[in-house]
PDB file of N, H, CA, C and O in Angstrom:
ATOM      1  N   UNK A   1      37.678  89.028 -42.659  1.00  0.00           N
ATOM      2  CA  UNK A   1      38.186  87.687 -42.453  1.00  0.00           C
ATOM      3  C   UNK A   1      39.588  87.784 -41.847  1.00  0.00           C
ATOM      4  O   UNK A   1      40.392  88.624 -42.249  1.00  0.00           O
ATOM      5  N   UNK A   2      39.862  86.931 -40.896  1.00  0.00           N
ATOM      6  H   UNK A   2      39.209  86.248 -40.569  1.00  0.00           H
ATOM      7  CA  UNK A   2      41.146  86.924 -40.194  1.00  0.00           C
ATOM      8  C   UNK A   2      42.051  85.868 -40.828  1.00  0.00           C
ATOM      9  O   UNK A   2      41.901  84.676 -40.559  1.00  0.00           O
ATOM     10  N   UNK A   3      42.990  86.305 -41.669  1.00  0.00           N
ATOM     11  H   UNK A   3      43.112  87.273 -41.888  1.00  0.00           H
ATOM     12  CA  UNK A   3      43.871  85.373 -42.380  1.00  0.00           C
ATOM     13  C   UNK A   3      45.282  85.514 -41.853  1.00  0.00           C
ATOM     14  O   UNK A   3      45.811  86.619 -41.736  1.00  0.00           O
ATOM     15  N   UNK A   4      45.893  84.363 -41.533  1.00  0.00           N
ATOM     16  H   UNK A   4      45.463  83.465 -41.629  1.00  0.00           H
ATOM     17  CA  UNK A   4      47.282  84.330 -41.073  1.00  0.00           C
ATOM     18  C   UNK A   4      48.079  83.450 -42.015  1.00  0.00           C
ATOM     19  O   UNK A   4      47.635  82.368 -42.400  1.00  0.00           O
ATOM     20  N   UNK A   5      49.255  83.924 -42.380  1.00  0.00           N
ATOM     21  H   UNK A   5      49.615  84.803 -42.067  1.00  0.00           H
ATOM     22  CA  UNK A   5      50.172  83.184 -43.237  1.00  0.00           C
ATOM     23  C   UNK A   5      51.413  82.866 -42.421  1.00  0.00           C
ATOM     24  O   UNK A   5      52.173  83.762 -42.052  1.00  0.00           O
ATOM     25  N   UNK A   6      51.613  81.590 -42.145  1.00  0.00           N
ATOM     26  H   UNK A   6      50.996  80.863 -42.444  1.00  0.00           H
ATOM     27  CA  UNK A   6      52.822  81.145 -41.450  1.00  0.00           C
ATOM     28  C   UNK A   6      53.865  80.846 -42.516  1.00  0.00           C
ATOM     29  O   UNK A   6      53.625  80.054 -43.428  1.00  0.00           O
ATOM     30  N   UNK A   7      55.032  81.488 -42.394  1.00  0.00           N
ATOM     31  H   UNK A   7      55.227  82.131 -41.654  1.00  0.00           H
ATOM     32  CA  UNK A   7      56.077  81.361 -43.410  1.00  0.00           C
ATOM     33  C   UNK A   7      57.438  81.257 -42.728  1.00  0.00           C
ATOM     34  O   UNK A   7      57.548  81.311 -41.503  1.00  0.00           O
ATOM     35  N   UNK A   8      58.467  81.108 -43.552  1.00  0.00           N
ATOM     36  H   UNK A   8      58.378  81.064 -44.548  1.00  0.00           H
ATOM     37  CA  UNK A   8      59.840  81.156 -43.044  1.00  0.00           C
ATOM     38  C   UNK A   8      60.724  81.771 -44.110  1.00  0.00           C
ATOM     39  O   UNK A   8      60.314  81.911 -45.262  1.00  0.00           O
ATOM     40  N   UNK A   9      61.927  82.136 -43.729  1.00  0.00           N
ATOM     41  H   UNK A   9      62.260  82.022 -42.793  1.00  0.00           H
ATOM     42  CA  UNK A   9      62.869  82.744 -44.663  1.00  0.00           C
ATOM     43  C   UNK A   9      63.275  81.735 -45.736  1.00  0.00           C
ATOM     44  O   UNK A   9      63.309  80.531 -45.485  1.00  0.00           O
ATOM     45  N   UNK A  10      63.581  82.236 -46.926  1.00  0.00           N
ATOM     46  H   UNK A  10      63.554  83.214 -47.129  1.00  0.00           H
ATOM     47  CA  UNK A  10      64.078  81.425 -48.038  1.00  0.00           C
ATOM     48  C   UNK A  10      63.130  80.294 -48.415  1.00  0.00           C
ATOM     49  O   UNK A  10      63.569  79.188 -48.729  1.00  0.00           O
ATOM     50  N   UNK A  11      61.841  80.570 -48.385  1.00  0.00           N
ATOM     51  H   UNK A  11      61.484  81.469 -48.130  1.00  0.00           H
ATOM     52  CA  UNK A  11      60.815  79.583 -48.725  1.00  0.00           C
ATOM     53  C   UNK A  11      60.092  80.072 -49.980  1.00  0.00           C
ATOM     54  O   UNK A  11      59.328  81.036 -49.923  1.00  0.00           O
ATOM     55  N   UNK A  12      60.334  79.409 -51.107  1.00  0.00           N
ATOM     56  H   UNK A  12      60.954  78.627 -51.152  1.00  0.00           H
ATOM     57  CA  UNK A  12      59.757  79.853 -52.374  1.00  0.00           C
ATOM     58  C   UNK A  12      58.235  79.755 -52.356  1.00  0.00           C
ATOM     59  O   UNK A  12      57.562  80.663 -52.845  1.00  0.00           O
ATOM     60  N   UNK A  13      57.676  78.676 -51.806  1.00  0.00           N
ATOM     61  H   UNK A  13      58.223  77.939 -51.409  1.00  0.00           H
ATOM     62  CA  UNK A  13      56.214  78.554 -51.759  1.00  0.00           C
ATOM     63  C   UNK A  13      55.601  79.645 -50.884  1.00  0.00           C
ATOM     64  O   UNK A  13      54.508  80.136 -51.167  1.00  0.00           O
ATOM     65  N   UNK A  14      56.317  80.022 -49.812  1.00  0.00           N
ATOM     66  H   UNK A  14      57.204  79.623 -49.582  1.00  0.00           H
ATOM     67  CA  UNK A  14      55.828  81.105 -48.952  1.00  0.00           C
ATOM     68  C   UNK A  14      55.774  82.417 -49.736  1.00  0.00           C
ATOM     69  O   UNK A  14      54.795  83.158 -49.648  1.00  0.00           O
ATOM     70  N   UNK A  15      56.824  82.696 -50.497  1.00  0.00           N
ATOM     71  H   UNK A  15      57.619  82.094 -50.568  1.00  0.00           H
ATOM     72  CA  UNK A  15      56.862  83.924 -51.295  1.00  0.00           C
ATOM     73  C   UNK A  15      55.740  83.934 -52.330  1.00  0.00           C
ATOM     74  O   UNK A  15      55.105  84.963 -52.562  1.00  0.00           O
ATOM     75  N   UNK A  16      55.506  82.781 -52.947  1.00  0.00           N
ATOM     76  H   UNK A  16      56.022  81.946 -52.759  1.00  0.00           H
ATOM     77  CA  UNK A  16      54.449  82.699 -53.951  1.00  0.00           C
ATOM     78  C   UNK A  16      53.075  82.891 -53.317  1.00  0.00           C
ATOM     79  O   UNK A  16      52.208  83.538 -53.904  1.00  0.00           O
ATOM     80  N   UNK A  17      52.871  82.335 -52.128  1.00  0.00           N
ATOM     81  H   UNK A  17      53.576  81.809 -51.652  1.00  0.00           H
ATOM     82  CA  UNK A  17      51.588  82.500 -51.436  1.00  0.00           C
ATOM     83  C   UNK A  17      51.383  83.966 -51.054  1.00  0.00           C
ATOM     84  O   UNK A  17      50.289  84.505 -51.227  1.00  0.00           O
ATOM     85  N   UNK A  18      52.436  84.614 -50.532  1.00  0.00           N
ATOM     86  H   UNK A  18      53.324  84.177 -50.392  1.00  0.00           H
ATOM     87  CA  UNK A  18      52.334  86.032 -50.173  1.00  0.00           C
ATOM     88  C   UNK A  18      51.997  86.873 -51.400  1.00  0.00           C
ATOM     89  O   UNK A  18      51.140  87.754 -51.338  1.00  0.00           O
ATOM     90  N   UNK A  19      52.669  86.601 -52.506  1.00  0.00           N
ATOM     91  H   UNK A  19      53.365  85.885 -52.556  1.00  0.00           H
ATOM     92  CA  UNK A  19      52.412  87.361 -53.730  1.00  0.00           C
ATOM     93  C   UNK A  19      50.981  87.145 -54.212  1.00  0.00           C
ATOM     94  O   UNK A  19      50.314  88.096 -54.619  1.00  0.00           O
ATOM     95  N   UNK A  20      50.506  85.903 -54.169  1.00  0.00           N
ATOM     96  H   UNK A  20      51.048  85.130 -53.838  1.00  0.00           H
ATOM     97  CA  UNK A  20      49.144  85.610 -54.600  1.00  0.00           C
ATOM     98  C   UNK A  20      48.137  86.385 -53.761  1.00  0.00           C
ATOM     99  O   UNK A  20      47.221  87.003 -54.303  1.00  0.00           O
ATOM    100  N   UNK A  21      48.301  86.355 -52.442  1.00  0.00           N
ATOM    101  H   UNK A  21      49.045  85.853 -52.001  1.00  0.00           H
ATOM    102  CA  UNK A  21      47.372  87.070 -51.561  1.00  0.00           C
ATOM    103  C   UNK A  21      47.415  88.576 -51.831  1.00  0.00           C
ATOM    104  O   UNK A  21      46.373  89.225 -51.914  1.00  0.00           O
ATOM    105  N   UNK A  22      48.615  89.122 -51.968  1.00  0.00           N
ATOM    106  H   UNK A  22      49.462  88.594 -51.901  1.00  0.00           H
ATOM    107  CA  UNK A  22      48.753  90.559 -52.225  1.00  0.00           C
ATOM    108  C   UNK A  22      48.160  90.941 -53.582  1.00  0.00           C
ATOM    109  O   UNK A  22      47.452  91.942 -53.693  1.00  0.00           O
ATOM    110  N   UNK A  23      48.450  90.143 -54.614  1.00  0.00           N
ATOM    111  H   UNK A  23      49.025  89.330 -54.524  1.00  0.00           H
ATOM    112  CA  UNK A  23      47.944  90.439 -55.957  1.00  0.00           C
ATOM    113  C   UNK A  23      46.416  90.384 -56.012  1.00  0.00           C
ATOM    114  O   UNK A  23      45.798  91.043 -56.849  1.00  0.00           O
ATOM    115  N   UNK A  24      45.812  89.602 -55.124  1.00  0.00           N
ATOM    116  H   UNK A  24      46.313  89.067 -54.444  1.00  0.00           H
ATOM    117  CA  UNK A  24      44.353  89.475 -55.102  1.00  0.00           C
ATOM    118  C   UNK A  24      43.714  90.336 -54.012  1.00  0.00           C
ATOM    119  O   UNK A  24      42.550  90.150 -53.655  1.00  0.00           O
ATOM    120  N   UNK A  25      44.502  91.284 -53.491  1.00  0.00           N
ATOM    121  H   UNK A  25      45.447  91.435 -53.781  1.00  0.00           H
ATOM    122  CA  UNK A  25      44.018  92.238 -52.478  1.00  0.00           C
ATOM    123  C   UNK A  25      43.387  91.544 -51.270  1.00  0.00           C
ATOM    124  O   UNK A  25      42.361  91.982 -50.752  1.00  0.00           O
ATOM    125  N   UNK A  26      44.016  90.460 -50.835  1.00  0.00           N
ATOM    126  H   UNK A  26      44.850  90.103 -51.256  1.00  0.00           H
ATOM    127  CA  UNK A  26      43.561  89.733 -49.648  1.00  0.00           C
ATOM    128  C   UNK A  26      44.489  90.131 -48.508  1.00  0.00           C
ATOM    129  O   UNK A  26      45.687  89.848 -48.549  1.00  0.00           O
ATOM    130  N   UNK A  27      43.939  90.784 -47.499  1.00  0.00           N
ATOM    131  H   UNK A  27      42.966  91.014 -47.466  1.00  0.00           H
ATOM    132  CA  UNK A  27      44.774  91.214 -46.381  1.00  0.00           C
ATOM    133  C   UNK A  27      45.066  90.018 -45.480  1.00  0.00           C
ATOM    134  O   UNK A  27      44.209  89.160 -45.270  1.00  0.00           O
ATOM    135  N   UNK A  28      46.287  89.974 -44.953  1.00  0.00           N
ATOM    136  H   UNK A  28      46.984  90.671 -45.123  1.00  0.00           H
ATOM    137  CA  UNK A  28      46.709  88.862 -44.117  1.00  0.00           C
ATOM    138  C   UNK A  28      47.773  89.324 -43.142  1.00  0.00           C
ATOM    139  O   UNK A  28      48.431  90.345 -43.343  1.00  0.00           O
ATOM    140  N   UNK A  29      47.925  88.552 -42.089  1.00  0.00           N
ATOM    141  H   UNK A  29      47.392  87.723 -41.925  1.00  0.00           H
ATOM    142  CA  UNK A  29      48.994  88.775 -41.115  1.00  0.00           C
ATOM    143  C   UNK A  29      50.046  87.693 -41.353  1.00  0.00           C
ATOM    144  O   UNK A  29      49.727  86.504 -41.356  1.00  0.00           O
ATOM    145  N   UNK A  30      51.290  88.102 -41.550  1.00  0.00           N
ATOM    146  H   UNK A  30      51.549  89.068 -41.548  1.00  0.00           H
ATOM    147  CA  UNK A  30      52.362  87.117 -41.752  1.00  0.00           C
ATOM    148  C   UNK A  30      53.044  86.810 -40.424  1.00  0.00           C
ATOM    149  O   UNK A  30      53.399  87.711 -39.663  1.00  0.00           O
ATOM    150  N   UNK A  31      53.215  85.529 -40.169  1.00  0.00           N
ATOM    151  H   UNK A  31      52.927  84.798 -40.787  1.00  0.00           H
ATOM    152  CA  UNK A  31      53.938  85.078 -38.984  1.00  0.00           C
ATOM    153  C   UNK A  31      55.123  84.269 -39.487  1.00  0.00           C
ATOM    154  O   UNK A  31      54.967  83.144 -39.960  1.00  0.00           O
ATOM    155  N   UNK A  32      56.315  84.858 -39.378  1.00  0.00           N
ATOM    156  H   UNK A  32      56.442  85.772 -38.993  1.00  0.00           H
ATOM    157  CA  UNK A  32      57.541  84.213 -39.847  1.00  0.00           C
ATOM    158  C   UNK A  32      58.096  83.358 -38.705  1.00  0.00           C
ATOM    159  O   UNK A  32      58.476  83.879 -37.657  1.00  0.00           O
ATOM    160  N   UNK A  33      58.137  82.040 -38.922  1.00  0.00           N
ATOM    161  H   UNK A  33      57.828  81.617 -39.774  1.00  0.00           H
ATOM    162  CA  UNK A  33      58.558  81.140 -37.839  1.00  0.00           C
ATOM    163  C   UNK A  33      60.046  81.264 -37.530  1.00  0.00           C
ATOM    164  O   UNK A  33      60.490  80.831 -36.466  1.00  0.00           O
ATOM    165  N   UNK A  34      60.821  81.844 -38.437  1.00  0.00           N
ATOM    166  H   UNK A  34      60.461  82.196 -39.301  1.00  0.00           H
ATOM    167  CA  UNK A  34      62.239  82.095 -38.132  1.00  0.00           C
ATOM    168  C   UNK A  34      62.363  83.221 -37.098  1.00  0.00           C
ATOM    169  O   UNK A  34      63.268  83.214 -36.265  1.00  0.00           O
ATOM    170  N   UNK A  35      61.439  84.186 -37.166  1.00  0.00           N
ATOM    171  H   UNK A  35      60.703  84.191 -37.843  1.00  0.00           H
ATOM    172  CA  UNK A  35      61.455  85.312 -36.233  1.00  0.00           C
ATOM    173  C   UNK A  35      60.626  85.046 -34.983  1.00  0.00           C
ATOM    174  O   UNK A  35      60.863  85.648 -33.936  1.00  0.00           O
ATOM    175  N   UNK A  36      59.656  84.142 -35.095  1.00  0.00           N
ATOM    176  H   UNK A  36      59.464  83.653 -35.946  1.00  0.00           H
ATOM    177  CA  UNK A  36      58.771  83.820 -33.971  1.00  0.00           C
ATOM    178  C   UNK A  36      58.749  82.305 -33.763  1.00  0.00           C
ATOM    179  O   UNK A  36      57.789  81.637 -34.146  1.00  0.00           O
ATOM    180  N   UNK A  37      59.812  81.762 -33.154  1.00  0.00           N
ATOM    181  H   UNK A  37      60.592  82.305 -32.842  1.00  0.00           H
ATOM    182  CA  UNK A  37      59.914  80.307 -33.025  1.00  0.00           C
ATOM    183  C   UNK A  37      58.795  79.664 -32.211  1.00  0.00           C
ATOM    184  O   UNK A  37      58.542  78.468 -32.358  1.00  0.00           O
ATOM    185  N   UNK A  38      58.120  80.434 -31.355  1.00  0.00           N
ATOM    186  H   UNK A  38      58.326  81.405 -31.235  1.00  0.00           H
ATOM    187  CA  UNK A  38      57.014  79.846 -30.600  1.00  0.00           C
ATOM    188  C   UNK A  38      55.868  79.427 -31.518  1.00  0.00           C
ATOM    189  O   UNK A  38      55.059  78.578 -31.146  1.00  0.00           O
ATOM    190  N   UNK A  39      55.791  80.009 -32.704  1.00  0.00           N
ATOM    191  H   UNK A  39      56.449  80.699 -33.006  1.00  0.00           H
ATOM    192  CA  UNK A  39      54.757  79.625 -33.666  1.00  0.00           C
ATOM    193  C   UNK A  39      54.991  78.211 -34.188  1.00  0.00           C
ATOM    194  O   UNK A  39      54.046  77.536 -34.596  1.00  0.00           O
ATOM    195  N   UNK A  40      56.240  77.760 -34.179  1.00  0.00           N
ATOM    196  H   UNK A  40      57.008  78.308 -33.848  1.00  0.00           H
ATOM    197  CA  UNK A  40      56.550  76.396 -34.621  1.00  0.00           C
ATOM    198  C   UNK A  40      55.826  75.389 -33.735  1.00  0.00           C
ATOM    199  O   UNK A  40      55.262  74.414 -34.231  1.00  0.00           O
ATOM    200  N   UNK A  41      55.843  75.621 -32.432  1.00  0.00           N
ATOM    201  H   UNK A  41      56.302  76.413 -32.029  1.00  0.00           H
ATOM    202  CA  UNK A  41      55.167  74.707 -31.507  1.00  0.00           C
ATOM    203  C   UNK A  41      53.679  74.633 -31.809  1.00  0.00           C
ATOM    204  O   UNK A  41      53.097  73.548 -31.808  1.00  0.00           O
ATOM    205  N   UNK A  42      53.053  75.791 -32.070  1.00  0.00           N
ATOM    206  H   UNK A  42      53.525  76.673 -32.070  1.00  0.00           H
ATOM    207  CA  UNK A  42      51.625  75.801 -32.383  1.00  0.00           C
ATOM    208  C   UNK A  42      51.351  75.012 -33.666  1.00  0.00           C
ATOM    209  O   UNK A  42      50.412  74.219 -33.723  1.00  0.00           O
ATOM    210  N   UNK A  43      52.182  75.236 -34.702  1.00  0.00           N
ATOM    211  H   UNK A  43      52.945  75.880 -34.656  1.00  0.00           H
ATOM    212  CA  UNK A  43      51.994  74.521 -35.960  1.00  0.00           C
ATOM    213  C   UNK A  43      52.120  73.016 -35.755  1.00  0.00           C
ATOM    214  O   UNK A  43      51.320  72.248 -36.290  1.00  0.00           O
ATOM    215  N   UNK A  44      53.119  72.590 -34.985  1.00  0.00           N
ATOM    216  H   UNK A  44      53.769  73.214 -34.551  1.00  0.00           H
ATOM    217  CA  UNK A  44      53.305  71.158 -34.717  1.00  0.00           C
ATOM    218  C   UNK A  44      52.123  70.584 -33.951  1.00  0.00           C
ATOM    219  O   UNK A  44      51.681  69.471 -34.237  1.00  0.00           O
ATOM    220  N   UNK A  45      51.605  71.337 -32.973  1.00  0.00           N
ATOM    221  H   UNK A  45      51.964  72.241 -32.741  1.00  0.00           H
ATOM    222  CA  UNK A  45      50.438  70.887 -32.209  1.00  0.00           C
ATOM    223  C   UNK A  45      49.226  70.682 -33.112  1.00  0.00           C
ATOM    224  O   UNK A  45      48.397  69.807 -32.859  1.00  0.00           O
ATOM    225  N   UNK A  46      49.126  71.488 -34.162  1.00  0.00           N
ATOM    226  H   UNK A  46      49.799  72.198 -34.368  1.00  0.00           H
ATOM    227  CA  UNK A  46      48.006  71.377 -35.106  1.00  0.00           C
ATOM    228  C   UNK A  46      48.247  70.283 -36.148  1.00  0.00           C
ATOM    229  O   UNK A  46      47.361  69.983 -36.948  1.00  0.00           O
ATOM    230  N   UNK A  47      49.445  69.685 -36.140  1.00  0.00           N
ATOM    231  H   UNK A  47      50.165  69.929 -35.490  1.00  0.00           H
ATOM    232  CA  UNK A  47      49.742  68.596 -37.065  1.00  0.00           C
ATOM    233  C   UNK A  47      50.435  69.018 -38.345  1.00  0.00           C
ATOM    234  O   UNK A  47      50.602  68.200 -39.250  1.00  0.00           O
ATOM    235  N   UNK A  48      50.843  70.274 -38.444  1.00  0.00           N
ATOM    236  H   UNK A  48      50.708  70.939 -37.709  1.00  0.00           H
ATOM    237  CA  UNK A  48      51.513  70.752 -39.656  1.00  0.00           C
ATOM    238  C   UNK A  48      53.009  70.483 -39.560  1.00  0.00           C
ATOM    239  O   UNK A  48      53.606  70.612 -38.491  1.00  0.00           O
ATOM    240  N   UNK A  49      53.608  70.107 -40.685  1.00  0.00           N
ATOM    241  H   UNK A  49      53.123  70.002 -41.554  1.00  0.00           H
ATOM    242  CA  UNK A  49      55.032  69.800 -40.701  1.00  0.00           C
ATOM    243  C   UNK A  49      55.806  70.671 -41.680  1.00  0.00           C
ATOM    244  O   UNK A  49      57.029  70.568 -41.767  1.00  0.00           O
ATOM    245  N   UNK A  50      55.106  71.527 -42.417  1.00  0.00           N
ATOM    246  H   UNK A  50      54.112  71.610 -42.346  1.00  0.00           H
ATOM    247  CA  UNK A  50      55.782  72.386 -43.389  1.00  0.00           C
ATOM    248  C   UNK A  50      55.018  73.696 -43.520  1.00  0.00           C
ATOM    249  O   UNK A  50      53.867  73.809 -43.097  1.00  0.00           O
ATOM    250  N   UNK A  51      55.672  74.670 -44.106  1.00  0.00           N
ATOM    251  H   UNK A  51      56.606  74.579 -44.449  1.00  0.00           H
ATOM    252  CA  UNK A  51      55.048  75.957 -44.407  1.00  0.00           C
ATOM    253  C   UNK A  51      55.105  76.164 -45.917  1.00  0.00           C
ATOM    254  O   UNK A  51      55.926  75.523 -46.574  1.00  0.00           O
ATOM    255  N   UNK A  52      54.290  77.011 -46.489  1.00  0.00           N
ATOM    256  H   UNK A  52      53.623  77.532 -45.956  1.00  0.00           H
ATOM    257  CA  UNK A  52      53.373  77.906 -45.817  1.00  0.00           C
ATOM    258  C   UNK A  52      52.110  77.204 -45.325  1.00  0.00           C
ATOM    259  O   UNK A  52      51.652  76.216 -45.900  1.00  0.00           O
ATOM    260  N   UNK A  53      51.570  77.748 -44.247  1.00  0.00           N
ATOM    261  H   UNK A  53      51.941  78.550 -43.781  1.00  0.00           H
ATOM    262  CA  UNK A  53      50.252  77.373 -43.748  1.00  0.00           C
ATOM    263  C   UNK A  53      49.442  78.664 -43.697  1.00  0.00           C
ATOM    264  O   UNK A  53      49.836  79.632 -43.047  1.00  0.00           O
ATOM    265  N   UNK A  54      48.311  78.665 -44.387  1.00  0.00           N
ATOM    266  H   UNK A  54      47.991  77.878 -44.915  1.00  0.00           H
ATOM    267  CA  UNK A  54      47.450  79.835 -44.416  1.00  0.00           C
ATOM    268  C   UNK A  54      46.160  79.453 -43.706  1.00  0.00           C
ATOM    269  O   UNK A  54      45.462  78.531 -44.128  1.00  0.00           O
ATOM    270  N   UNK A  55      45.844  80.162 -42.630  1.00  0.00           N
ATOM    271  H   UNK A  55      46.410  80.911 -42.287  1.00  0.00           H
ATOM    272  CA  UNK A  55      44.634  79.864 -41.877  1.00  0.00           C
ATOM    273  C   UNK A  55      43.663  81.036 -41.971  1.00  0.00           C
ATOM    274  O   UNK A  55      44.066  82.199 -42.019  1.00  0.00           O
ATOM    275  N   UNK A  56      42.388  80.705 -41.995  1.00  0.00           N
ATOM    276  H   UNK A  56      42.061  79.761 -41.956  1.00  0.00           H
ATOM    277  CA  UNK A  56      41.338  81.712 -41.940  1.00  0.00           C
ATOM    278  C   UNK A  56      40.258  81.189 -41.007  1.00  0.00           C
ATOM    279  O   UNK A  56      40.371  80.089 -40.465  1.00  0.00           O
ATOM    280  N   UNK A  57      39.216  81.980 -40.824  1.00  0.00           N
ATOM    281  H   UNK A  57      39.124  82.873 -41.264  1.00  0.00           H
ATOM    282  CA  UNK A  57      38.122  81.551 -39.966  1.00  0.00           C
ATOM    283  C   UNK A  57      37.447  80.293 -40.510  1.00  0.00           C
ATOM    284  O   UNK A  57      36.903  79.499 -39.744  1.00  0.00           O
ATOM    285  N   UNK A  58      37.482  80.112 -41.827  1.00  0.00           N
ATOM    286  H   UNK A  58      37.924  80.757 -42.450  1.00  0.00           H
ATOM    287  CA  UNK A  58      36.720  79.037 -42.455  1.00  0.00           C
ATOM    288  C   UNK A  58      37.561  77.861 -42.941  1.00  0.00           C
ATOM    289  O   UNK A  58      37.051  76.745 -43.048  1.00  0.00           O
ATOM    290  N   UNK A  59      38.840  78.090 -43.237  1.00  0.00           N
ATOM    291  H   UNK A  59      39.255  78.996 -43.150  1.00  0.00           H
ATOM    292  CA  UNK A  59      39.615  77.032 -43.884  1.00  0.00           C
ATOM    293  C   UNK A  59      41.094  77.142 -43.549  1.00  0.00           C
ATOM    294  O   UNK A  59      41.552  78.151 -43.012  1.00  0.00           O
ATOM    295  N   UNK A  60      41.829  76.091 -43.872  1.00  0.00           N
ATOM    296  H   UNK A  60      41.457  75.272 -44.308  1.00  0.00           H
ATOM    297  CA  UNK A  60      43.284  76.081 -43.747  1.00  0.00           C
ATOM    298  C   UNK A  60      43.870  75.540 -45.043  1.00  0.00           C
ATOM    299  O   UNK A  60      43.404  74.532 -45.574  1.00  0.00           O
ATOM    300  N   UNK A  61      44.890  76.216 -45.543  1.00  0.00           N
ATOM    301  H   UNK A  61      45.268  77.035 -45.111  1.00  0.00           H
ATOM    302  CA  UNK A  61      45.564  75.808 -46.771  1.00  0.00           C
ATOM    303  C   UNK A  61      47.020  75.542 -46.424  1.00  0.00           C
ATOM    304  O   UNK A  61      47.679  76.374 -45.802  1.00  0.00           O
ATOM    305  N   UNK A  62      47.522  74.371 -46.831  1.00  0.00           N
ATOM    306  H   UNK A  62      46.986  73.695 -47.337  1.00  0.00           H
ATOM    307  CA  UNK A  62      48.920  74.019 -46.599  1.00  0.00           C
ATOM    308  C   UNK A  62      49.629  74.013 -47.939  1.00  0.00           C
ATOM    309  O   UNK A  62      49.184  73.356 -48.880  1.00  0.00           O
ATOM    310  N   UNK A  63      50.735  74.746 -48.029  1.00  0.00           N
ATOM    311  H   UNK A  63      51.097  75.280 -47.265  1.00  0.00           H
ATOM    312  CA  UNK A  63      51.472  74.845 -49.286  1.00  0.00           C
ATOM    313  C   UNK A  63      50.891  75.942 -50.161  1.00  0.00           C
ATOM    314  O   UNK A  63      49.911  76.592 -49.797  1.00  0.00           O
ATOM    315  N   UNK A  64      51.504  76.139 -51.315  1.00  0.00           N
ATOM    316  H   UNK A  64      52.300  75.612 -51.611  1.00  0.00           H
ATOM    317  CA  UNK A  64      51.007  77.131 -52.273  1.00  0.00           C
ATOM    318  C   UNK A  64      49.983  76.445 -53.159  1.00  0.00           C
ATOM    319  O   UNK A  64      50.344  75.713 -54.081  1.00  0.00           O
ATOM    320  N   UNK A  65      48.715  76.679 -52.883  1.00  0.00           N
ATOM    321  H   UNK A  65      48.423  77.274 -52.134  1.00  0.00           H
ATOM    322  CA  UNK A  65      47.608  76.049 -53.595  1.00  0.00           C
ATOM    323  C   UNK A  65      46.688  77.128 -54.151  1.00  0.00           C
ATOM    324  O   UNK A  65      45.697  77.482 -53.511  1.00  0.00           O
ATOM    325  N   UNK A  66      47.002  77.660 -55.337  1.00  0.00           N
ATOM    326  H   UNK A  66      47.806  77.373 -55.856  1.00  0.00           H
ATOM    327  CA  UNK A  66      46.190  78.746 -55.898  1.00  0.00           C
ATOM    328  C   UNK A  66      44.702  78.389 -55.974  1.00  0.00           C
ATOM    329  O   UNK A  66      43.847  79.252 -55.772  1.00  0.00           O
ATOM    330  N   UNK A  67      44.393  77.128 -56.264  1.00  0.00           N
ATOM    331  H   UNK A  67      45.087  76.428 -56.428  1.00  0.00           H
ATOM    332  CA  UNK A  67      42.987  76.728 -56.364  1.00  0.00           C
ATOM    333  C   UNK A  67      42.272  76.944 -55.035  1.00  0.00           C
ATOM    334  O   UNK A  67      41.127  77.395 -55.016  1.00  0.00           O
ATOM    335  N   UNK A  68      42.927  76.632 -53.934  1.00  0.00           N
ATOM    336  H   UNK A  68      43.857  76.265 -53.949  1.00  0.00           H
ATOM    337  CA  UNK A  68      42.311  76.816 -52.620  1.00  0.00           C
ATOM    338  C   UNK A  68      42.418  78.273 -52.150  1.00  0.00           C
ATOM    339  O   UNK A  68      41.520  78.770 -51.470  1.00  0.00           O
ATOM    340  N   UNK A  69      43.498  78.949 -52.505  1.00  0.00           N
ATOM    341  H   UNK A  69      44.227  78.545 -53.057  1.00  0.00           H
ATOM    342  CA  UNK A  69      43.651  80.353 -52.104  1.00  0.00           C
ATOM    343  C   UNK A  69      42.612  81.239 -52.781  1.00  0.00           C
ATOM    344  O   UNK A  69      42.208  82.256 -52.215  1.00  0.00           O
ATOM    345  N   UNK A  70      42.176  80.873 -53.975  1.00  0.00           N
ATOM    346  H   UNK A  70      42.504  80.048 -54.434  1.00  0.00           H
ATOM    347  CA  UNK A  70      41.150  81.666 -54.664  1.00  0.00           C
ATOM    348  C   UNK A  70      39.862  81.733 -53.848  1.00  0.00           C
ATOM    349  O   UNK A  70      39.136  82.725 -53.915  1.00  0.00           O
ATOM    350  N   UNK A  71      39.575  80.686 -53.080  1.00  0.00           N
ATOM    351  H   UNK A  71      40.164  79.880 -53.026  1.00  0.00           H
ATOM    352  CA  UNK A  71      38.374  80.675 -52.247  1.00  0.00           C
ATOM    353  C   UNK A  71      38.430  81.794 -51.200  1.00  0.00           C
ATOM    354  O   UNK A  71      37.392  82.323 -50.801  1.00  0.00           O
ATOM    355  N   UNK A  72      39.631  82.150 -50.761  1.00  0.00           N
ATOM    356  H   UNK A  72      40.473  81.720 -51.086  1.00  0.00           H
ATOM    357  CA  UNK A  72      39.760  83.242 -49.798  1.00  0.00           C
ATOM    358  C   UNK A  72      39.419  84.581 -50.438  1.00  0.00           C
ATOM    359  O   UNK A  72      38.982  85.512 -49.761  1.00  0.00           O
ATOM    360  N   UNK A  73      39.624  84.666 -51.752  1.00  0.00           N
ATOM    361  H   UNK A  73      39.979  83.909 -52.301  1.00  0.00           H
ATOM    362  CA  UNK A  73      39.376  85.915 -52.463  1.00  0.00           C
ATOM    363  C   UNK A  73      37.893  86.135 -52.719  1.00  0.00           C
ATOM    364  O   UNK A  73      37.468  87.266 -52.953  1.00  0.00           O
ATOM    365  N   UNK A  74      37.106  85.075 -52.677  1.00  0.00           N
ATOM    366  H   UNK A  74      37.452  84.156 -52.487  1.00  0.00           H
ATOM    367  CA  UNK A  74      35.669  85.219 -53.006  1.00  0.00           C
ATOM    368  C   UNK A  74      34.840  85.510 -51.772  1.00  0.00           C
ATOM    369  O   UNK A  74      33.621  85.659 -51.868  1.00  0.00           O
TER     370      UNK A  74
END
């Protein structure tokens, strides 16, 4: 599964989402919008206004939502 985590520096929900994915052995690619500002444009085009945004082939999760992130683990 191709999972991307869009995050930014000093974002507590982003840190919690990263920890949840790592603790559940879910591999992901992190895209930090502070380091890659072009990702901000893509997020805005998709209608997102905040991070974290976790995308996969099947679903998108906005914010730290353990209930929805668990679905990625199954």
